[in-house]
C-alpha positions in Angstrom: 101.0 224.4 236.8 100.3 221.0 238.2 102.4 220.1 241.2 102.3 217.3 243.7 102.9 219.1 246.9 103.0 216.1 249.3 105.6 213.4 248.8 107.6 211.3 251.2 110.9 209.5 250.3 112.6 206.6 252.1 115.7 208.7 252.4 114.3 211.0 255.1 110.9 209.5 256.0 111.0 206.2 257.8 107.4 205.5 256.8 108.1 205.6 253.1 109.1 202.8 250.8 110.0 205.0 247.8 113.5 206.1 246.6 113.3 209.8 246.0 114.4 209.6 242.4 111.6 207.1 241.7 109.1 209.4 243.3 110.1 212.3 241.1 110.2 210.3 237.9 106.7 208.9 238.7 105.3 212.4 239.2 106.8 213.6 236.0 105.4 210.6 234.2 101.9 211.7 235.3 102.4 214.9 233.2 103.0 217.1 236.2 105.3 220.2 236.1 106.6 219.9 239.6 106.9 217.9 242.8 107.5 218.9 246.5 109.2 216.6 248.9 107.6 216.9 252.4 109.5 214.8 254.7 108.5 214.5 258.4 110.4 217.3 260.3 113.1 217.5 257.7 113.8 220.1 254.9 115.9 219.0 252.0 118.8 221.5 251.5 119.2 222.9 248.0 122.4 221.0 247.3 120.7 217.7 248.0 117.8 218.7 245.8 120.1 219.6 242.9 121.8 216.2 243.2 118.3 214.5 243.2 117.4 216.3 240.0 120.4 214.8 238.3 119.5 211.3 239.7 115.9 211.5 238.5 116.9 212.9 235.1 113.8 215.1 234.9 115.5 218.2 233.3 115.7 221.8 234.4 112.1 222.7 233.5 110.7 220.3 236.1 110.1 222.2 239.4 111.6 220.3 242.3 111.1 221.8 245.8 111.1 220.9 249.4 108.7 221.5 252.2 108.1 219.5 255.4 105.3 217.8 257.3 105.2 218.9 260.9 103.2 217.5 263.9 100.9 220.0 265.7 98.0 219.9 268.1 95.5 219.8 265.3 97.3 217.0 263.4 99.9 217.1 260.6 100.7 220.3 258.9 102.5 220.8 255.5 104.9 223.8 255.9 106.2 225.5 252.8 108.8 228.3 253.1 110.0 227.8 256.7 113.7 227.9 255.6 114.9 225.3 258.1 113.9 221.9 259.4 111.4 222.0 262.3 112.6 219.1 264.4 109.8 218.6 266.9 106.1 219.1 267.4 105.0 222.7 267.5 101.6 224.4 268.2 100.0 225.8 265.0 99.9 229.4 266.5 103.7 229.2 267.2 104.4 228.1 263.6 102.3 230.9 262.3 104.1 233.5 264.4 107.6 232.1 263.8 107.2 231.7 260.0 104.8 234.5 258.9 105.7 234.2 255.2 105.4 230.4 255.1 102.3 228.6 253.8 100.7 226.3 256.4 98.4 223.6 255.0 96.4 221.2 257.1 97.3 217.7 255.9 94.6 215.0 255.4 92.2 216.4 258.0 89.3 214.3 256.7 91.1 211.0 257.3 88.9 209.1 259.8 87.1 212.2 261.0 84.9 215.2 260.1 86.5 218.5 261.0 84.4 221.2 262.4 83.8 224.3 260.2 85.7 226.6 262.7 88.7 224.3 262.4 88.8 224.5 258.6 88.6 228.3 258.5 91.1 228.8 261.2 92.9 232.1 260.3 96.3 230.5 261.1 95.8 228.1 258.2 96.4 229.0 254.6 94.8 226.0 253.0 93.3 222.6 253.7 94.3 219.3 251.9 91.0 217.8 250.8 92.2 215.1 248.4 94.7 212.6 249.6 95.4 208.9 248.9 94.7 208.1 252.5 91.2 209.5 252.3 88.4 207.0 251.5 85.9 207.8 248.7 83.3 208.8 251.2 85.9 211.1 252.9 86.7 212.7 249.5 83.0 213.3 248.9 82.6 214.9 252.4 85.6 217.0 251.9 84.4 218.3 248.5 81.0 219.0 249.9 82.3 221.0 252.8 84.8 222.9 250.6 82.1 224.0 248.3 80.0 225.2 251.3 82.7 227.0 253.3 84.9 228.1 250.3 88.2 227.9 252.1 91.5 227.5 250.1 91.9 223.9 249.2 94.7 221.8 247.8 95.4 218.2 246.9 98.4 216.0 247.7 99.2 212.4 246.9 100.9 211.8 250.3 102.8 209.2 248.3 104.9 206.7 250.2 105.5 204.5 247.1 106.2 205.5 243.5 102.9 204.4 242.0 101.0 207.0 244.1 103.2 209.9 243.2 101.3 212.6 241.2 97.9 211.0 241.7 96.5 214.0 243.4 98.2 217.2 242.2 97.4 220.8 243.0 96.7 223.2 240.2 98.3 226.6 240.4 97.1 229.6 238.4 100.6 231.1 237.7 104.1 229.7 237.0 106.2 229.0 240.1 110.0 228.9 240.3 110.7 228.8 244.0 109.3 227.6 247.3 108.8 231.2 248.2 106.5 231.7 245.2 104.8 228.4 246.0 104.0 229.6 249.5 102.8 233.0 248.2 100.4 231.4 245.7 98.9 229.1 248.4 98.5 232.0 250.9 96.8 234.1 248.2 94.4 231.3 247.4 95.5 231.0 243.7 95.4 227.2 243.7 92.9 224.3 243.9 92.8 220.5 243.8 93.0 219.1 240.2 89.7 217.4 239.5 86.6 217.5 237.3 83.3 217.5 239.0 80.0 217.3 237.2 76.9 217.6 239.3 73.5 216.4 238.0 70.2 216.5 239.9 67.0 214.8 239.1 64.0 214.1 241.3 65.1 213.0 244.8 68.6 212.0 243.7 71.7 214.2 243.3 74.4 212.5 241.1 77.9 213.8 241.0 80.5 212.4 238.6 84.0 213.1 239.8 87.4 212.5 238.1 90.2 213.0 240.7 93.8 213.8 240.0 96.0 213.4 237.0 96.4 210.4 234.6 99.8 209.5 233.3 101.1 206.8 231.0 99.4 204.1 233.1 96.1 206.0 232.6 95.2 205.6 236.3 92.7 208.2 237.4 90.2 207.7 240.2 86.7 208.2 238.9 83.7 208.2 241.2 79.9 208.4 240.7 78.3 209.7 243.9 74.6 209.3 244.3 72.8 210.9 247.2 69.1 210.1 247.7 67.1 212.8 249.5 63.9 210.8 249.7 63.3 207.6 251.6 61.4 205.9 248.7 64.2 206.7 246.3 66.7 205.2 248.7 64.7 202.0 248.9 64.8 201.8 245.1 68.5 202.4 245.1 69.1 199.8 247.8 67.2 197.3 245.7 69.4 198.1 242.6 72.4 197.8 244.8 71.4 194.3 245.8 71.2 193.3 242.1 74.6 194.9 241.3 76.2 193.2 244.3 74.9 189.8 243.1 76.4 190.4 239.7 79.7 191.5 241.2 79.8 188.2 243.1 79.4 186.4 239.8 82.3 188.0 238.2 80.9 191.2 236.6 83.5 193.3 238.3 86.4 192.4 236.0 86.9 191.2 232.5 84.9 192.1 229.4 81.4 192.1 230.8 81.0 194.4 233.8 78.9 196.5 236.1 80.4 199.4 238.1 82.0 198.4 241.4 80.5 199.6 244.6 83.0 201.7 246.5 81.1 202.7 249.5 77.5 202.7 250.9 76.3 204.9 253.7 72.7 204.1 254.7 72.6 206.8 257.3 73.4 209.6 254.9 71.8 207.7 251.9 74.9 207.8 249.8 76.1 205.3 247.3 79.6 205.7 245.7 80.3 203.7 242.6 83.4 203.3 240.5 83.2 205.6 237.5 83.8 203.8 234.2 86.2 205.1 231.6 84.4 204.9 228.3 81.6 206.3 226.2 77.9 205.5 225.9 77.0 203.0 223.2 74.5 205.6 222.0 77.3 208.2 221.4 79.7 205.8 219.9 77.7 204.0 217.2 77.2 207.0 214.9 80.9 207.8 214.9 82.7 204.5 214.5 83.2 202.2 211.5 80.6 199.6 210.6 82.8 196.8 211.7 83.6 198.4 215.1 80.0 199.4 215.6 78.7 195.9 214.8 81.2 194.5 217.3 79.9 196.8 220.1 76.3 195.9 219.2 77.1 192.2 219.6 78.8 192.8 222.9 75.6 194.4 224.1 73.7 191.3 223.2 76.3 189.0 224.9 76.2 191.1 228.1 72.4 190.7 228.3 72.6 187.0 227.6 75.1 186.6 230.4 72.9 188.5 232.8 69.9 186.3 232.1 71.8 183.1 232.2 72.9 183.9 235.8 69.2 183.5 236.7 69.5 185.9 239.7 66.2 186.3 241.6 66.4 189.3 243.9 63.0 190.9 243.4 59.5 189.5 243.9 57.0 188.5 241.2 54.1 190.2 242.9 56.1 193.5 243.2 56.7 193.4 239.5 53.0 192.8 238.8 52.1 195.8 241.0 54.6 198.1 239.4 53.4 197.2 235.9 49.8 197.9 237.0 50.7 201.2 238.4 52.8 202.2 235.3 50.0 201.3 232.9 47.5 203.3 235.0 49.8 206.3 235.0 50.3 206.0 231.2 46.5 205.9 230.7 45.8 208.8 232.9 48.4 211.0 231.1 46.8 210.4 227.7 43.3 210.8 229.1 44.2 214.0 231.0 45.8 215.5 227.9 42.7 214.5 225.8 45.2 213.3 223.2 43.6 212.5 219.8 45.2 209.1 219.9 44.1 208.2 223.4 41.6 205.5 222.2 44.3 203.8 220.2 46.7 204.1 223.1 44.1 202.6 225.5 43.6 199.6 223.2 47.4 199.0 223.0 47.6 199.3 226.7 44.8 196.8 227.4 46.3 194.3 224.9 49.7 194.5 226.6 48.3 194.3 230.1 46.2 191.2 229.3 49.2 189.3 227.9 51.4 190.3 230.7 48.8 189.0 233.1 48.9 185.6 231.3 52.7 185.6 231.9 52.2 186.3 235.6 49.6 183.5 236.0 51.6 180.8 234.2 55.3 181.6 233.8 56.5 183.0 237.0 58.9 180.2 237.7 60.8 181.2 234.5 61.3 184.8 235.6 64.8 186.1 236.2 66.2 189.4 237.3 66.0 191.7 234.3 67.8 195.1 234.0 64.5 196.8 233.4 65.9 199.7 231.3 68.4 198.1 228.9 69.2 200.5 226.1 72.2 202.2 224.5 72.2 205.1 226.9 72.8 202.8 229.8 75.6 200.9 228.2 79.3 202.0 228.4 82.0 200.8 226.0 85.5 201.4 227.3 89.1 200.2 227.4 91.3 199.9 230.5 94.3 200.9 228.4 93.5 203.0 225.3 96.2 201.5 223.2 95.3 197.9 224.0 92.2 196.5 222.3 92.5 193.4 224.5 91.3 195.5 227.4 88.0 196.4 225.7 85.0 196.0 228.0 81.3 196.7 228.2 79.7 197.9 231.4 76.0 198.5 232.2 74.7 201.1 234.6 71.4 202.2 236.2 69.7 199.2 237.7 67.0 201.2 239.5 64.3 199.7 237.3 65.4 196.1 237.7 62.6 193.6 238.1 62.0 189.9 238.5 60.4 189.3 235.1 60.5 187.4 231.8 63.9 187.8 230.2 62.2 188.8 226.9 61.3 192.0 228.7 64.9 193.3 228.3 65.3 192.0 224.7 62.1 193.6 223.5 62.8 196.9 225.3 66.3 197.1 223.9 65.2 196.5 220.3 62.4 199.0 220.6 64.6 201.7 222.3 67.4 201.0 219.8 65.0 201.6 216.9 63.7 204.8 218.4 67.0 206.2 219.6 68.6 205.7 216.2 65.6 206.7 214.1 67.7 209.4 212.5 70.7 207.2 211.9 69.7 204.7 209.1 73.4 203.8 208.6 73.6 202.5 212.2 70.4 200.5 211.9 71.6 199.0 208.7 74.6 197.3 210.2 73.2 196.8 213.7 70.5 194.3 212.7 67.9 193.0 215.1 68.3 189.4 213.9 72.1 189.6 214.8 71.3 190.9 218.3 68.8 188.0 218.8 71.2 185.4 217.4 74.1 186.6 219.6 71.8 186.9 222.7 70.5 183.4 222.3 74.0 181.9 221.6 73.7 178.1 221.7 70.3 178.3 223.4 68.2 177.9 220.2 65.1 176.9 222.2 64.5 179.5 224.9 60.8 178.7 224.5 58.7 178.1 221.5 57.0 181.4 222.0 60.1 183.5 222.7 59.8 185.6 219.5 56.2 186.4 220.5 57.2 187.4 224.0 59.9 189.7 222.6 57.2 191.2 220.3 55.0 191.8 223.4 57.7 193.7 225.2 58.5 195.7 222.1 55.0 196.9 222.2 55.4 197.5 226.0 58.5 199.6 225.4 56.7 201.6 222.7 54.0 202.5 225.2 56.7 203.7 227.6 58.3 205.8 224.8 54.9 207.3 223.9 54.3 208.2 227.5 57.7 209.9 227.7 57.0 211.9 224.5 53.7 213.2 225.9 55.3 213.9 229.3 58.0 216.2 227.7 55.6 218.1 225.5 56.0 216.2 222.3 52.6 214.6 222.3 51.7 216.0 218.8 55.0 215.0 217.2 55.4 212.6 214.3 57.6 210.5 216.5 54.7 209.6 218.8 52.5 208.8 215.8 55.2 206.5 214.4 55.6 204.8 217.8 51.9 204.0 218.1 51.7 202.8 214.4 54.7 200.5 215.0 53.1 199.0 218.1 49.9 198.3 216.2 51.9 196.7 213.4 53.7 194.5 215.9 50.3 193.3 217.2 49.0 192.6 213.7 52.1 190.5 213.0 51.5 188.5 216.2 48.0 187.5 215.0 46.8 188.2 218.5 48.2 184.8 219.6 48.6 183.8 223.2 52.1 184.4 224.6 52.2 181.5 227.0 
């Protein structure tokens, strides 16, 4: 069962703005099976609860119970099963002794503080509330981390003082509950937990956790967070640079509307934590094979428009010399990988690498003033298509993630990389490549700018070759150095150079 065990109504809590019937109806609308009113030092009598049920019109199957929130020396405590109102502040130990069958839950202990482990595992407590609308995103992260480490019984509670927050953070109970006595028994037995979805992923010096908190109702509100914790100093510096780019885009309107980046919720430099707003949607890579041609083509064009808008902002966060150095280092690492593997195609790869490096160097010498902040890794697996309201196509949006490779460079870098990655990622989906045509992407990207430079097409071709070198390096790195995919990637790069006629790109 999903139950919101922490609600305050204006009838018996002076701090609340919510009529009790509105609270109950809002919790039911979130898809919950029950709600518990926890007024400050007041326990609703059964007769009053029965009347409230009729007012709220939630029906007999919706569980409606009462607990209370009591002040103690450790802070506020949710008390379930005391049987009477506790009118004044009481010590925790006294409550435990006076109401041995009641469940005592520490309310919002992470709000503005970090509890000590011995406080959280106090034997007089039956559970700790780790999700609460009064906790910040960082406090939620800290609470989850400590819960996983100490493994105490945890619950969630909306702590709603207005209807829109009712049911946001419910607690999931393993077994059906029909009374406050059973509720207290399940909490004391530890057969409950906060309702959330947590997906940890680790890679290199970064731990990424995607978290969906609470329940979604008809308004489809559900807090989603992406928490990134960098364990290495160099990785944090890279993330901080990406954060600067994202912040600049948010200042230019990319936080709302159709073209977006994830909002930054919180940054903690000391703990090297960045918390971003999670986006509701699916990756473009996953969507295109499963949608109609018309819908897929629309998403494809949206990706081109997003990129065009990024480049038109002409953000300049990075440094030209830093880009030059990073490219030199990448090319050297690519070359070493092919040489160390003694790959049969290493001579071909080296020629492609030398050709690409020489033309990039020409760009650095002559075109630096035209550089803008590029995404650096723009492809369908970094593009999210979503809708704020699933039944309203007008709320469709596109959001782009992962700016860790962002550079100050030629805008053709992103265009060429996208076209090359798109071709590779959908190599087994000819239907997708048929209706997602490269010329359409370029036309939409350019928009009314029909003259982005006489050599724009040649620069795009250069960076398609550059992207193919990156893909080839990846294939060798993951043990697919003898695959037909790598041979095809090299052959395609050679064909692109032949088509260019080896002309200068600047």
